Phi, psi and omega in degrees: 000321182294326180291313182293325175293321177299318182296315181300320181295321180291322178293321177288334172293326175297318179287330177293330177293332178290324195241357181295135180292153178135164183262144178278117190261004179061003182073016190231159176296158182300323183295326172291326177299320182292343181258011183305320185280355185271112182288346182272351178289154185224169175255120177060032171070018179264185183302138188248356181206159175244137191290330182284343182272157176282176181297313178298315176299319177298319178300317181291315180296324179296318179290324180293322178297318175293322177297316184279343182075026179236140177289156180299323181297319180292321178301309183295323176293320177300316180297316183295325181283326186271327188283152174283171180295322183298321181290323183273016175306135180308326179293330184248000187304312182302313181288321179300310180296324176295321178296318181298319182287318179299313184290323177295314182292320178293324179296322179287320182296323188293348176282338185281157182283137171065033183292332180296318185276359183273124181297323179294324174298312179303313180299312179300308183299324177291323178291330176300317180296316178298318179296328184291328175295324180228073187285324186260159179295333177283327188282336183285350180280339180268002184270135183283160182291322187288344177250008175294333185250015176236161189246143179277170179291320185297319180290320179297323179291333184271323188268310187300316178292359175292337168242106190301341176300318184280320184200162167239163185297326189286318193250008188290334178289324174292324177298317177298316177306319181289317186290339184248018181297337181246009186234017174075029173086009173228141189268116174276163180297323183300320179290317177299319181292320176297320179299314180296324178300312179291323177298318180298320177297315183297321176297312180298322181290326178290321181289321179292317177297322178292331178272352179283177183271003179296120180059032188296326181289325176284326190273339187300321185296316183259356178066044183287144176259140176277120182265323184203146178225133179219162180096005178275346176259138176294336179279344182228069184286164170235137184236136179251127178245126172233114185063232179256007174273138181229129176227140170278159177176198186244129184251131183230126174254123171253180180280010175225343188203168172242128183239143179229130175247110179296138180270125174263203185292319183233321183240177176271151177281172176303134181292143172254126184257134176248116191289137171243342186274317184278159179275097175233032179057043182295146169229122178235121183208161178295153182216156176261147180225172176172175183289141178060034170082005174291162181242086184243319190250123181273071183218031191224162175236133181254133177242123180226139176208171182287343179278349177254146176280336176211153185291158181251136178242123176256114189258139176241081184296134172207156186301306188233136173075191178218044187288323176300314178298315181300321182288319177288327176299319183292317184283328173299308181300324181301314182292315177299316179293328180293314177295322176299320175297313179302316178291321186296320178261008174054056176267130184223170170072221182297325180294323174298314181295322178296321181293315177294327177296325178302315179294322176296322180290324178297323179288325179293320179295323178294323175297321178294323176292323177299322181289329177292339184071019182282136181293138175264113185299319184264247178231169181297335183294339185286343180256004179242126191300305184289330171297313181296325176289339175281338187262315188288158175289135180079017178293329176294329177289324174300316179294323178294320179294320179295318177297318173301317180291323177292320177299317180292324179292322183297322183288322178294324180291324181290325181269000182267118181278158173086000178230131179290147185303310184295311182296324179295329178294316180295315181291325180296317182295330177270006178086016187255096169212159180283152177298139181232127175270099181260086182072241182271352183251145181249109182260140168233100189069227176273353184266145178251123183285129174084352178203170183269150182281168179299325180292320180290331177290320177296320178298308181305312176304315181296320182288324180297322176294324184293324181294319180298320178295319177298320177294319177295323182291325176298323175292323175299317180291330183286334182268357174295131180242159183262151177097135181290320183292322178292319178295323174295324175293317176301316182298315178304318181291320183289331180269005182300323175301320178293320176301315182292326175297314178301316176302317179299312180301320180294327178295313181293318184286341177280349183056029173292332174240094189299325182299308182294321182292320179296316178299317181296318177292320182291320178303311188280331175292326176291322177297316180295313185297319180280000179070036183262009184304310182300317182293329178295315182297320180294321179296323178297320179291321175291327177291320176301309180303315182293322179291323177293327184287316180293325179292319179296318178297315183284341180253021178293131183076358179261143178293155179290137180295136183279148177276114179271125182230131175281120185289132178289163175308141181297145180241136175282181184298320181292320178294322175298316181295322175295324179294315179297323181290322178292320178299316178299315179300319183292317177302319180297316179299313179298321176295320182294316181294323177293323177293321179298315183302311178293325180290325177290319178297319179298327178290322184278328183062020172204169178221157180248119177288143180252149183268078192286340189276338184236008181298327185259016178293155181302326180291331189249004188296313183298310183295328178298309183301321182294316180291324179297317182295316179295317183295322182294316175301318179292323182295319181284354175273352181278128176280145180283150177293143186290144175221140179236129177264115184250137178260127182285133182257128182247133171290121179293130172282139176257147184287000000 
């Protein structure tokens, strides 16, 4: 317990570093701060620029050298010693060296207090992305003027995750899409600056709420942080439904549980906590609510676990849509999935606290986006790491790679002398670790200089597969047609091969063409006698596979052939209702007939196999007709087993 308490204290110290008031001084005199943008200024009178770098890259490297207190010459010498030959390739040297300087400087900056609120940090981190787009002196000649002051997705994905408070590797591309939704796919400084301002406010809000007396008795044991509160405004109430009872109140989400305080006349009732951290078979999903138990409004979240006798439904009333419900469903699921990830990969101690903190930071970023008013093109889950991994193809592989990285970092931390385990965990989460040369790779924190990490590769592969799924889903949405009659016509056309096969089988069993029926009987009799039924099934499967393979080879580059359906005559609303009624009546008749058959079999407790292949042969046709009539007469004479339909009566609960 003492170790875990110390861990929580260290993690909260890391958060205090994010929100503490004050200006970030870069650790330098004021005179040097004013010269930050001057690429000709130098550290200790040494070389101030590198010929292979662009003007913007030289400016960024110069500022990084002053932040680190290391000359540009020493930075370059250290990079040349630690980096592998592939990273120092002349084609990529400028960008790799720039990444090395940026990652080192950002790791140093994140130790300072209040860096999110500092304008100098925002400008420098944005300039790092601009420089990443044009790192070399040759590349800046081909850049257009209109894109010189905006950032691309690739640059944002490389630089922003270096400080996990701003972005994470898994969701950074979706975050970039939201930030650039109104700027044509490139990020201007104004949007980036507003995002960091709102993110800083979200962090301060979380810190203030966590230090307040709100739920202090429940939160003190596990040191829980309050991530979100709702239901305090009369215009945005929150309702809890348990059975037929409904109470308004205040809903609070921590990083371990979901709490609800029912509103009484003046004060709130004792809070009820719904566990998210422990494994109690929780289920969280959207739910429909309405008056007197009806299911009309899609604006609620249902929570169910083994500790509850009946599920709890939390409703978020609003006039139009269900965005509040979707937001709360996403952040509740994020905390739940984070703890499932911790349990699945047996993560404990400092690594567990860091993992939960990753989920908390994702929720804070989502809150910042909400305050910006930027439209979320997909769903809220796309901006939350554990939610996204649960949805996208290959998300489990992303989580496995993340767990492997956490395990590797934990081993490195254990073997690194001179740094306390708890403090190193805090600094590692904020990107603060020394550069490590791991074989052929040069790590700075979780980032790999000059190449993408294994986690980034897993994310890229998953996103590529997700794009394929989206394209496939678009085709599915495109082939959906309106109208019951049209859908039945499409189904009939798609089932036409089976219908044709069934017609052929009926033709063979009717012996209308004796030669074909005789050949069919002899062939299958021979297969059955020789015991080749299994081989026959295998041959059918092999033939199907060969047919699919040859079809794919011959149709490469050609569009898929369309299914042509003759549209039935249009039907008005009344005709469609009548068609639905007729279809339901037919289905009901089929179900009734099936039940009668089952009940008669239940009464007889045995069945008689029929010789369906030779019943209609010329030699047996007369006897077959006679025995069929007798069998039908006998069948209808069998009484069905009795059945009683009982309706369960429920005692209505009174409020």
